[in-house]
N, C-alpha and C positions, 0 to 999 in steps of 0.2 A: 544623885541627885538631890542637895539641899533647896527647898522654898525657902525664899526672901519677904519680908515682912510687907508688905504695902506701904508705899510713902505716905497716902490716908486713908484714913480707914472713914467710911461712909456707912450710915446707914444702910440696914435690913430691905428696908422698905423706904418708901417716899414719905417724908416728913414737911411740916410747913412751923414756921415759928410764929411764935404768938409775936403780936405787931408792936405791945407794950413794953412786954417783958423778957422775949427773946428767947422762954423757953419752947421748946419739942412739942408739938401739938401731933399724935398719933395717928389720930381717927377724926372725922369728919361730927358734928353731933348731928346734921342732920343733912342729908342731898337734895337738891330739888332738881329734876329734869325737866327745862325749860320747853326745848323741843331737840331736834335730831343734831341742832350742832351747838346748845350750852346748856349747861349744868352751873348751878349755883351750891355753895356750900358754905353750912355754917359751925363755926368754930369757936370754943370756947377752951378758952386756958385754965386750967385746973389749978395753975401757981396762984393767977392773981385776979383769976375770975373774966378779963376780958373777953369781949364778945367779938366778934368778927364775920366778916362775910369774903367769900373770892367766886368771881366766876372764870368756869374754864370755858372756851369759844375754841369748838375742835373744826379743822378748813372743810367748803364744801367737798361733796364730794363730786367727781367729776370724772367720766366715761372716759380710759385710752381712746386715743385718735384711731379708727378703723384702717 
């Protein structure tokens, strides 16, 4: 059996692109847990120095119907 190369290479871990120069950023400078459903991240680009925030919102937990 011969392995075929993947058609699209993806990074091994989640990344985000700089909002200004589009370079990959691999880790947030800091993260703040606002509550059970919201996390805010501060990103800083090593290439151009631009900083920006993102907000992650998780869905509300719903118990399965009995």
